[in-house]
C-alpha positions in Angstrom: 121.3 -26.1 79.4 119.5 -26.7 82.7 120.5 -29.4 85.1 117.8 -31.4 87.0 118.3 -32.3 90.6 115.9 -34.5 92.6 115.0 -33.4 96.1 112.6 -34.9 98.7 109.4 -32.8 99.1 109.9 -32.5 102.8 113.4 -31.0 102.3 112.0 -28.6 99.7 109.3 -27.6 102.2 112.0 -26.9 104.8 114.0 -24.8 102.4 110.8 -22.9 101.4 110.0 -22.2 105.1 113.5 -21.1 105.7 113.3 -18.5 102.9 109.8 -17.1 103.5 110.2 -17.0 107.3 113.5 -15.3 107.1 113.8 -11.8 108.7 115.1 -10.6 105.3 112.0 -11.9 103.4 110.0 -8.9 102.1 112.8 -6.5 102.9 113.0 -5.5 99.2 115.9 -7.7 98.0 113.7 -10.0 95.9 113.0 -9.2 92.3 110.1 -10.4 90.1 112.0 -13.4 88.9 112.8 -14.5 92.6 109.1 -14.1 93.6 108.0 -16.1 90.5 110.3 -18.9 91.5 109.1 -18.9 95.1 105.4 -18.8 94.0 106.1 -21.8 91.7 107.8 -23.7 94.5 104.7 -23.0 96.8 102.5 -24.6 94.2 104.8 -27.7 94.0 104.7 -28.2 97.8 101.0 -27.4 98.2 101.4 -24.0 99.9 99.4 -20.9 99.0 101.5 -18.9 96.5 100.6 -15.7 98.4 102.6 -17.0 101.4 105.6 -16.7 99.1 104.7 -13.2 97.9 106.3 -10.3 99.7 104.0 -7.5 100.6 105.5 -5.1 98.0 104.3 -7.6 95.3 100.9 -8.4 96.7 99.1 -5.4 95.3 100.4 -6.2 91.8 100.1 -10.0 91.4 96.6 -11.3 90.9 95.2 -13.6 93.6 91.9 -14.8 95.0 90.3 -12.4 97.5 90.6 -13.6 101.1 88.6 -12.4 104.1 90.8 -11.0 106.8 89.8 -13.7 109.4 87.4 -15.9 107.4 84.3 -14.3 109.0 82.1 -12.0 107.0 81.8 -8.4 108.3 78.3 -7.3 109.1 77.8 -3.6 108.3 76.8 -1.6 111.4 74.8 0.8 109.3 72.9 -1.6 107.1 73.1 -4.9 109.0 74.1 -6.6 105.7 77.2 -8.7 105.3 79.9 -6.7 103.6 83.4 -7.8 102.5 86.4 -6.1 104.1 89.7 -5.3 102.4 91.6 -8.4 101.3 93.8 -10.2 103.9 96.7 -10.4 101.4 96.8 -7.0 99.7 94.4 -4.7 101.6 92.5 -3.8 98.5 88.7 -3.8 98.1 87.1 -7.2 97.1 86.1 -5.7 93.7 89.6 -4.6 92.8 90.9 -6.1 89.5 93.9 -7.6 91.3 91.5 -10.3 92.6 90.9 -13.4 90.6 87.4 -14.8 90.0 86.7 -17.6 92.4 87.5 -21.0 90.9 88.4 -24.5 92.2 92.0 -23.9 91.3 92.3 -20.3 92.3 95.4 -19.8 94.5 97.1 -23.1 93.6 98.4 -22.7 90.1 101.2 -20.1 89.8 100.3 -19.7 86.1 97.0 -18.2 87.3 98.8 -15.3 89.0 99.9 -12.7 86.4 101.2 -9.3 87.5 98.5 -6.6 87.5 99.5 -3.3 85.9 96.7 -1.4 87.8 97.8 0.6 90.8 94.4 0.7 92.4 93.7 2.1 95.9 93.2 0.5 99.2 
């Protein structure tokens, strides 16, 4: 049986920040269950679930593609806008780890299922 505890959203945000900004965050001590809990918490407090995803998980958990700095890259050879590797995972925009764009992409932890493909950067 699970107990329920009420907590103010601001206090939950503070706890979330304490965890994800810790020097130990991303050092390999979190398992899939821990990351799932952090990603769900991010959704509850309105943070991007990828902020709660250590780098070793980012190449496996599906997420929306994100430009490295928000500006499209213009190819020097063709002069055509080209997408650079994803800010979160470093993979190409076409990689299967990236979700199709949608209004809710990046906000619902249920949208982010682990990817079994290894892919390349």
